[in-house]
Each structure stands twice: as C-alpha cells, then as structure tokens.
N, C-alpha and C positions, 0 to 999 in steps of 0.2 A: 695733472697737465702742467707742463712748463714750457713757456715760449711756443705754444701751439703744438707741442709734442706730448704724447703719452709717455710717462716715465715710470719705470718700476725700480724701486730701490733694492739693490743686491749688495749686502754688506760684505766688504772685502776684509779678510783677516789682516792685511797689511795696509792700513789706511794711510793716505798721503797727508803729510803735514804741510799746511799752507802757512808760510811765514809772513808776518806783517811787512817786513822789509821788501817782500816780493810783490806786494799789492798796494803799498802806500802811495805809489805814483798815480794810482787811479783817483786819489783824493785831489780835487782842484786846489789851487792856491787861493788864499783868502783875499777879499777886498781890503785895501789899506785902512778904510774907515769902519767897515762893518764886519770884517773878518769872514769866517765861514761857519755856517750852522750845521754842517754835515758830520754825523757820527757814523763810523764804520760799524756795520752790524755783522756781516759775514759774507762768504763767497758762495755764489750759486754754481750750478752745474757747468756753466760756460766760463768759469773762472773770473766772473765779473764781481766786483765789490758792491754789495748792496748797502746803501746808507739810509739813515733816518735824518730828516731835515727838521731841526728844532723850530724853524719858522712855521712849519705846518702844524695846525691845531691837532692833528692826529698823532704827531710825533713830538709834541712840545715837551712831554715828560715821558719817562720810560720806567716800567716795572720789570725787573729781571728776577728770575727764580731758577734754582737748580741745587741739587744735593751736593754733598762732598764729592769731589772728583769730576764734577760736571764741567768745570772751567769757568765758573761764575766770576770769581775774582779776576781771573785773567781777562775775561771779556770786558770787565769794567776798566782794567788798565789799558786795554787796546782802545776803548772808547775815549779815554782821557788823552792818550798819545795821538789818536787821530785828530782830536780837536786842537791839541798843541801844535801839531804839524802844520795846520792850515790857519793858524791865528798867531797874533803877537800878544804880549802882556797888555797892550793897549786895547785889544779887541776881545780878550777872553780873561776871565778870572774864575778860579776854582775854589770851592769849599768841599773838603774831603772829610767824611765822617767815617771813622775806622774803629769800631768796637773791638776788633780782634788785635789791634795795634800792629798788624803785620802786612796789611794790604797795600798801603800807599807810602811806605817810608821813603821811597826814592824821590818823592815829591816834597820832602820836608823843607828844603831850601829853595823851592822853585819860585821864580819871579811871577809865575802864573797864579799863585795863591792870592786870594782876595786880601788877606792880611797875613802877617807872619804866624798868627794863631789859627789860620784856617785849615790846618791839618788837625782835626778835632778827635780827641780821645774822650768818649763820653764819661769815663770815670773821673776825668779831670776838668771837663767843662760841660755844663748841662746842654744837651742838644736842643731843648726847648728854647733856650736863650739864643742859640745860633740861628735857628729857624725864625725866631722873632726878629732878629736883625735883618734877615732877608726880606721879611714882610715889610719892615720899616723902609728898607731901600726901595722896594717895589712901590710903596705909597709915595715916597719922595720923587721917584721918577714920574709917576702919574701927575704930580703937581707940575713938574717941568713940562710934561707933554701938554697939559692944559694951557700953560702960559704961552707955549710955542704954537698952539693950535694944531697939534698933530695927534695921531692915534697910537703910534707904536715907536719902538726904539729906532728902527731903520728910518722912518720918516723924520724923527727928531734929528738924527745924524745928517740926513740929506738936507734938511732945512737950515740947521744951525751950524753944520760942520763941526760940532762938538762930538767927541767919541764917548759913548757910554758902553763900557765893555759888557759883553754877554757874561752872565754869571751862571755857572753850572754847579749844582750841589750834588755830589755823588756820595751815596751811603752804602757801605758794604753789607751791613746786616741790620735791616730795619726791624726785624722781629726782636732782636736783642734790646732795642730802644724802648719798646712798648710793653714788654712782658713784665708782669709782676707788680707794677705800680699804676693803679687806675688813674690817679691824679696826673702823674707824669704822662701817661698815655693820652689822656684827654687834651692836655696842653699841646703835645706833639701833633696829634691828629687835627687839632684846630688850625695850627700853622700850615700843615700839609694841605689841608682843604683850601685855605685861602690862596696859597701859592699855586695849587693845581688849577683853581678856577680862574685866577686873574693874572698870573705872573708872566705868561708867554709874551704878551704884547710889550711888557717891560723888559724883556730880554733876560728873564730869570727862569731857570729850568731845573727839574729834579730828575735824578736817575737813582731809583731806590731798588736795592737787591735784598732778597730774602732766601734762606734755605727752605723755609716752610711757607709755601703759598696756600695756607689753610684758610678756611672760612673766616676764622678769627682775624687773620691779618688782612686779607684781600677785600672782603665784603665791606661795603660802605664807602669810606673816604677814598681809598685807593681805586676801587672799582669804578667810581663815578668820575674821578678826576684824572686818571692816568690810563688812556686808552691803548697806548702802544705797549706790547708785551714781548719780552724775550724769554722763551722757555728753553732752558737747558735740561739735561737729564734729571728726571724726578723719580722718586721711589714709588709713588702711588698714582694710579689712574685718576683718582679724585683730585689730586693736586693739579694735574694737567688740565682737567676740566674747569677747575676753579680759576686758573690763570688764563687759559687760552680759549675757554668755552667749548673745548672738545678734548677727547683723549688723544694720546700719541706721544707726549713727552716722556712717558714712562718706558717707551721702547727706544729712546735715543741711546747713543753709544758712549756718551761722556766725552771729555776732553774737547769741548767746543762745538759738538754736534748740537744744533739748536733749531727751534721753530720760532719764526718771527711773525707776529700778527699786529697789524695796525687797522686794516679794514679787510673784510672778506676772510677767506681761508688762510690759515698759517702757511708760511713758506719755509721749506727746510734749507738751512744754510750751514756752512762750516765757518766758525770763528777763526781768524788767523792767530798765530802764536807769536808773541813778542820774544 
C-alpha cells in the first residue's frame, strides 16, 4: 500500500533514470546557523524525494548494504551531495572513509572536509584513531552543552549563536575495516557503539555501508545503534532479513533500486543518479 493505494510492482525492461539534478530542488535550503539535516534517500512512485532527517533519533545514523552493481557507492555520493547542497562549510563537516580509494576522490579538496586529512584511506591512517577523534569531539561538545545549560547542538546554537557544524562520517566499506584483526575490530566497534548511542544530540552522525550484511557484521553493535537501513540489491534472502528484518532486497533490480526502513515496513524507492 502506498499513499492509500494498493500498488503492484511490474518491472519494466526500460527503467527510467531519475537524475539528482532533476530532484535536488525538492531539498530545502538550510538555516544559516544550523544548516539542513536532510539526506536524500530515493524517489517514490509520485516522483517525490524521500529524505532521512538526521535530527530524528530513528534516522540519526544509517546502515547501507548492497552487492556489486547495486548502486551502493553512488547512493553514498548522492547522500553527501544532498547534504552539501543544503549546507555551508560552517554548518557541515565531513569525514569520508574510503577503503577502496575510489569512492570519494572528488571530495579530496572539499572545504566541507573536517580537516584536510578527513578523506581517510585506512591503509594510511588507522580508522580506530579517526573514530576516536570523533568521540573526543562529541565529549567536548557535551561539556559545552553542560556549561550553556542546553541538551543538543541546535539548542546550543540558538542559545549562544555559536555555530557547531554537523559532522557526518561516511564509510564506504565497513566490513573491510573489521575483518581479520580482532583487536582492531574491537577498537572500531567500541567507538561505533559510543557514537551510535550518544552522538546524535552532539550533531555527529554515521553512515556506514557494507557489501556483506552478514550476521557477523550487523549483529550486536550496528543492530542496536543504527535503526535506519537502506537495502539495495543483495545476493541472498538471508542478507535482506539480516538488514531489513524481512526478505525482499534479493529481488531488487540493482542500479539504485532500494528498500528503506526506519520504522514499520520497508518502503521501495529509486535512488537518483548523479
């Protein structure tokens, strides 16, 4: 059921490509002090752009999964561009973790990076250290909130008129970070757990992607701390059930065809193409 109508999916051999440039005007402009927390997720049957609001506890962090050819990396790039379109470097800073070294190269000199070293290649800079710095920034902000007598980053900005930029950490292949080294894995999972549990109010958010939404990857830290899920095409029914709580993603068509779930049943959307 969609918008009060019963809908039957009939897959067309000539799928329509939805370009980001044709839907980006559906993203509102950001507030000069707090920016915009909206991430573009995909287009519904009525050509409306569905967004995830990072201020919402259900959407504060996102877990994205999809096999090769599903459009996973492209989805991440659209999410980043959507945020950039509605923010300034004063209201948004990015930390981009790129194990493949090919996902985010166009952002290498972006003024939106948190620091010039915030395009991170894990073979050159340990990801555990990067996440630890985000945890330290989160704790620093909570000290500021305590002194100002406020609960979150938007209240702090409204009360003090000081801008604390939203920080969004995007990781293209989480599985590659934790496989093979149990000590490194424990360190990364500890930081992800802390950020997942506490970082939203501080204006710090995680978008983690993986090709393999297996029990080993999703169970535990990610399952309990990242409720919003973007499921692109997957190989196995079990992977869909692990990510979304039900089968279905194994029947998707690839190239941005996705299921989005934050509460209730997943919604089928089409990711735009940059």
